[in-house]
Structures are given as C-alpha cells and as structure tokens.
C-alpha positions as CSV (number, residue, x, y, z in Angstrom):
1,M,0.0,0.0,0.0
2,Y,1.1,3.4,-0.9
3,K,1.2,6.2,1.5
4,K,0.6,9.5,0.0
5,S,2.5,12.4,1.5
6,A,1.8,16.0,0.9
7,F,4.1,18.8,1.3
8,I,3.1,22.3,1.7
9,M,5.5,25.0,1.0
10,V,4.9,28.4,2.4
11,M,7.0,31.3,1.5
12,F,7.3,34.5,3.6
13,L,9.6,37.4,4.0
14,V,11.3,38.3,7.2
15,A,12.4,41.9,7.5
16,I,15.4,42.4,9.8
17,N,16.0,46.0,10.8
18,A,19.3,47.0,12.0
19,A,19.4,47.6,15.7
20,L,19.5,51.3,16.5
21,A,22.8,52.2,18.1
22,S,23.1,54.5,21.1
23,P,25.2,57.6,20.9
24,V,28.8,57.1,22.1
25,L,30.5,59.6,24.4
26,D,34.3,59.9,24.5
27,P,35.7,59.5,28.1
28,I,35.8,62.6,30.3
29,G,38.5,62.5,33.0
30,A,38.3,64.0,36.5
31,Q,38.2,67.8,36.5
32,T,39.0,70.6,39.1
33,V,37.6,74.1,39.1
34,D,37.6,77.0,41.6
35,E,34.3,78.3,43.0
36,N,32.8,81.3,41.1
37,S,34.9,80.6,37.9
38,I,34.2,78.9,34.6
39,L,35.8,75.7,33.2
40,S,35.0,74.9,29.5
41,I,35.6,71.3,28.2
42,N,35.0,69.9,24.8
43,V,32.7,66.8,24.9
44,N,33.1,64.6,21.9
45,Y,30.5,62.0,20.8
46,T,29.4,60.0,17.8
47,A,25.9,59.4,16.6
48,P,25.9,56.0,14.8
49,D,22.4,56.6,13.5
50,N,23.4,60.1,12.2
51,G,20.6,61.6,14.3
52,A,20.7,64.8,16.3
53,I,22.3,64.5,19.8
54,S,21.4,66.3,22.9
55,V,23.9,66.4,25.8
56,T,22.9,67.1,29.4
57,S,24.2,66.8,32.9
58,N,22.8,66.1,36.4
59,L,24.2,69.4,37.9
60,S,22.4,72.7,37.5
61,F,25.7,74.7,37.2
62,I,26.7,72.8,34.1
63,T,25.4,73.8,30.6
64,F,26.2,72.6,27.1
65,T,26.6,74.5,23.8
66,S,26.5,72.5,20.6
67,V,29.6,73.0,18.4
68,N,28.8,70.6,15.6
69,D,27.3,67.1,15.0
70,S,30.0,65.4,17.1
71,Q,31.0,68.0,19.7
72,A,29.6,70.2,22.4
73,T,31.3,72.5,24.9
74,M,30.5,71.7,28.5
75,N,30.6,74.9,30.6
76,I,31.1,74.3,34.4
77,A,30.3,77.4,36.4
78,P,30.0,76.6,40.1
79,G,29.0,79.3,42.7
80,Y,30.5,79.8,46.1
81,E,27.9,77.3,47.5
82,N,29.1,74.4,45.3
83,S,32.6,73.7,46.8
84,G,33.4,70.0,47.3
85,T,33.4,66.8,45.3
86,H,30.6,66.0,42.8
87,T,29.9,63.0,40.6
88,V,28.8,64.4,37.3
89,N,26.6,62.3,35.0
90,V,26.8,63.3,31.4
91,S,24.2,61.9,29.0
92,A,24.0,61.9,25.2
93,T,20.5,61.3,23.9
94,D,19.2,60.9,20.4
95,S,15.6,60.3,19.3
96,D,15.4,56.8,20.8
97,S,18.4,56.0,23.0
98,I,20.7,57.3,25.6
99,S,24.4,56.9,26.6
100,S,25.8,58.1,29.9
101,Q,29.1,58.3,31.7
102,S,30.3,59.8,35.0
103,F,33.4,61.7,36.1
104,T,34.5,63.3,39.3
105,L,34.4,67.1,39.6
106,T,36.2,68.9,42.4
107,V,35.1,72.4,43.1
108,T,37.9,74.2,45.1
109,D,36.8,76.5,47.9
110,V,38.0,80.0,47.3
111,N,38.6,82.4,50.2
112,R,36.6,85.6,49.6
113,N,37.8,88.9,50.9
114,P,36.2,90.1,54.2
115,T,34.0,93.2,54.0
116,L,34.1,96.2,56.3
117,Q,31.1,98.7,56.2
118,A,31.8,102.3,56.7
119,I,32.2,103.2,60.3
120,P,30.1,106.3,61.2
121,D,31.8,109.3,62.7
122,Q,32.3,109.0,66.4
123,S,32.4,111.6,69.1
124,A,33.8,111.4,72.7
125,T,33.8,113.6,75.7
126,A,37.2,114.9,76.9
127,N,38.8,112.7,79.5
128,F,36.3,109.9,79.0
129,M,37.0,106.7,77.2
130,G,34.7,105.7,74.3
131,S,34.7,102.5,72.3
132,V,33.5,101.2,69.0
133,N,32.8,97.5,68.4
134,L,34.5,96.9,65.1
135,S,32.9,93.4,64.7
136,T,29.6,95.1,64.1
137,Y,30.9,96.5,60.9
138,G,33.0,93.6,59.6
139,S,31.9,90.3,58.1
140,D,33.4,87.3,56.2
141,D,31.2,85.4,53.8
142,D,33.3,82.3,54.3
143,G,32.7,82.4,58.1
144,N,36.4,82.9,58.9
145,S,37.4,84.8,62.1
146,L,38.4,88.4,61.5
147,T,41.3,90.3,63.0
148,Y,41.1,94.1,63.1
149,S,43.7,96.8,63.1
150,V,43.4,100.5,63.2
151,V,45.5,103.0,61.3
152,S,45.2,106.8,61.8
153,A,46.8,109.8,60.3
154,N,46.5,111.6,63.6
155,S,47.9,109.3,66.3
156,S,46.9,111.7,69.1
157,R,43.2,111.1,68.3
158,I,43.0,107.3,68.2
159,L,44.8,104.9,70.5
160,W,44.5,101.1,69.9
161,V,44.4,99.2,73.1
162,P,43.0,95.7,72.6
163,P,41.2,94.4,75.7
164,T,42.4,91.0,76.9
165,A,39.0,89.4,76.9
166,R,38.1,90.4,73.4
167,F,41.4,90.7,71.6
168,N,41.3,93.0,68.5
169,T,37.6,93.7,68.6
170,F,37.4,97.2,70.1
171,M,38.8,100.6,69.2
172,E,39.3,102.8,72.2
173,M,39.4,106.5,71.6
174,Y,40.8,109.2,73.9
C-alpha cells in the first residue's frame, strides 16, 4: 500500500531591521575648578544613526553649547555654595536611545575677601573713654574669624588698646 505524502511550501519574508545604536561619548577625566569661575571642556560624541544628539548633565551649574554634529562645549560654572566633590553624570541622547558616563568634579573652595562697612563718625567727651565694636561693621562670607587693626593719620586722636577678653575687637578713643 502506498502512503501519500503531501508537502506544503509556504514562503514568507522576514524583515530584519538594523538595531538602533546608542550615541557614544568619549571619556571625560576627573576635573577641578575654583568656585565662582568657569571651566569649559569639549565633549566629543558619535551618533551611529546620524541623528541629532542632545547632551545634558545632572548638575544645574553645568550647561552645554553645541559646536557641531559630534562635539559640544561643557561649561562648568560653580558658585561659592558648590565647593566640594561631585559626581557628574553626562548623557548623550538621540531620538530613541541614551548613553551616559560619569566623572568626578572637584570644586575648590576660594577664600573671599572680608568686608568692612563704613564706620560712622564717632564723638567722645574729653577725659572719658569711648569705644566702637568693630565686629559690628566687619563680616566674612566664608565664616572665617576676622582680625582688626586701626591706622590713623593723627595718632593723638586714636589709641588702639586691645582688651584682653576680646582681643582685637574694640577701638578705644581718647
């Protein structure tokens, strides 16, 4: 007895699309910048899909300016409140994928000059001692201790005698 076999042939097409590649960032090494200054670094990247790339960071004091299709300038502008060590995450994003890398940023503390407000004119009664608390007029935004000194063109009018309990904080006038 014969067995009959049947074969069915079905043809179909399979479309294989190339996988979309993520943007590639060149490595960025550790960086150091002073407070209240600007550090500009070129960030290089490639876009395998030839799409537009957007570059961003996790820190608000870092901005990017596009230079061309494969480079942006990263501008790091920390304020006085940003001193210390930060981990910076830089991301390159195209229409459908993202690539990120991190680097260490050290923001160096900068000592700011202390300030001294104008001291108003003072008056004193003859043969009586008067005093002016100089610490009322001086300040340091970094929180450092201040030391005061007095210079006068007329030494007969001002005598600097620092009291022992509050060294360098009072000006005594005779």
